[in-house]
C-alpha positions in Angstrom: 61.3 106.2 90.1 59.6 103.7 87.3 61.5 102.6 84.4 59.1 103.8 82.0 59.3 107.2 83.5 63.1 107.3 83.6 63.4 106.3 80.2 60.8 109.0 79.0 63.1 111.6 80.9 65.9 110.7 79.0 64.3 110.1 75.9 63.6 113.7 76.2 66.9 115.3 77.2 68.1 113.3 74.1 65.6 115.1 72.0 66.1 118.6 73.8 69.7 117.9 73.2 69.7 117.1 69.4 67.5 120.8 69.1 70.5 122.3 70.5 68.5 123.6 73.5 71.3 122.4 76.1 70.1 124.2 79.1 67.2 122.1 79.2 68.8 118.7 78.4 71.3 119.7 81.0 68.7 119.9 83.7 67.1 116.8 82.7 70.5 114.8 82.9 71.3 116.3 86.3 67.6 114.9 87.6 68.4 111.7 86.0 71.9 111.8 87.8 70.2 112.7 91.4 67.2 111.1 91.5 68.3 107.2 89.8 72.0 106.6 91.0 72.7 103.1 89.6 70.5 102.9 86.6 71.4 102.6 82.9 70.1 106.3 82.7 72.0 107.8 85.1 75.2 106.5 83.0 74.0 107.8 80.2 73.0 110.9 81.5 76.6 111.3 82.9 78.3 110.3 79.1 76.0 113.0 77.7 76.9 115.5 80.2 80.7 114.7 79.3 80.1 115.0 75.3 78.3 118.3 76.1 81.0 119.5 77.7 83.6 118.5 74.8 81.1 119.9 72.4 81.1 123.4 74.5 85.3 123.1 74.4 85.1 122.8 70.6 82.8 125.3 70.3 85.0 128.0 72.2 82.8 128.4 74.7 85.7 127.3 77.7 83.1 128.8 80.5 80.0 126.6 79.4 82.6 123.8 79.4 84.3 124.5 82.8 81.0 124.7 84.7 79.8 121.6 83.4 83.1 119.9 84.5 82.5 121.4 88.0 78.9 120.2 88.1 79.7 116.7 86.8 82.5 116.9 89.5 80.1 117.6 92.3 77.9 115.0 91.0 80.5 112.2 91.2 82.1 113.5 94.4 81.2 112.3 98.1 78.9 114.5 99.9 81.1 115.7 102.5 83.1 118.8 101.7 85.9 117.5 103.3 86.1 114.7 100.9 85.1 116.9 97.7 88.2 119.0 98.5 90.2 115.8 98.9 88.6 114.6 95.5 89.7 117.7 93.6 93.3 117.9 95.3 93.6 114.4 93.8 92.3 115.1 90.5 94.5 118.6 90.3 97.6 116.4 91.1 96.6 113.8 88.9 96.3 116.4 86.1 99.5 117.9 87.0 101.4 114.8 87.1 100.3 114.5 83.6 101.8 117.6 82.5 105.0 117.1 84.1 105.3 114.0 82.6 104.7 115.3 79.0 107.1 118.3 79.7 109.8 115.3 80.5 109.1 113.5 77.3 109.5 117.0 75.3 112.8 117.9 77.1 114.3 114.3 76.7 113.3 114.8 73.0 114.9 118.5 73.0 117.9 117.1 74.2 117.9 113.9 71.8 117.8 116.6 68.9 120.3 119.0 70.5 122.7 116.0 70.8 122.2 114.6 66.8 123.1 118.0 65.7 126.2 118.6 67.6 127.3 115.1 66.4 127.1 113.5 69.9 124.8 111.3 68.8 124.2 109.7 65.7 120.7 110.2 64.0 118.5 107.2 64.1 117.9 104.8 61.5 115.3 106.0 58.6 112.1 103.8 58.7 111.9 101.8 55.5 109.3 100.4 53.8 108.9 96.6 53.2 110.1 96.0 49.3 107.1 96.0 47.0 106.5 93.1 44.8 107.8 93.6 41.3 105.2 93.2 38.9 105.7 92.2 35.3 105.5 95.2 32.7 102.5 95.2 31.0 102.1 95.2 27.3 99.4 97.5 25.9 97.1 96.2 24.4 96.8 97.4 20.5 93.6 99.2 19.5 94.0 98.9 16.1 91.6 96.4 14.2 92.7 93.2 12.3 92.0 95.1 8.8 94.6 98.0 9.8 97.0 95.7 11.5 96.9 94.2 7.9 95.6 90.9 8.7 93.7 88.5 6.4 89.9 89.2 7.1 87.6 86.8 5.4 
């Protein structure tokens, strides 16, 4: 596919995305990914699809978000179903490992808090701010005129 056609397709897809015509934009992004592997347009299309998935998640549209993630996963994964299943299993394992790590850290934090409450462990030292530099006190300027102050006015 010619570079000018790829660029035009990408521009059109971006315009459709900005106009909130997400279905048309997604179709164009998919077409770019499938037909133009290894190009800058393909990379941009993938990034924009991820952005749309995040947008759907923030707009409380989890079904559209998950559908888009599945589409991206199938576009990234190898073509054979055996490899696709392995890639999905590896991704699920990675997600679960992250969840378990977060739960472990939370459990450690809870245990530390319980030990502090029971007095078995001293509380951590509070964070201190560096000392502020003392500035000299400013003398307020008088707004009185020389005449009001009783000075000589010539």
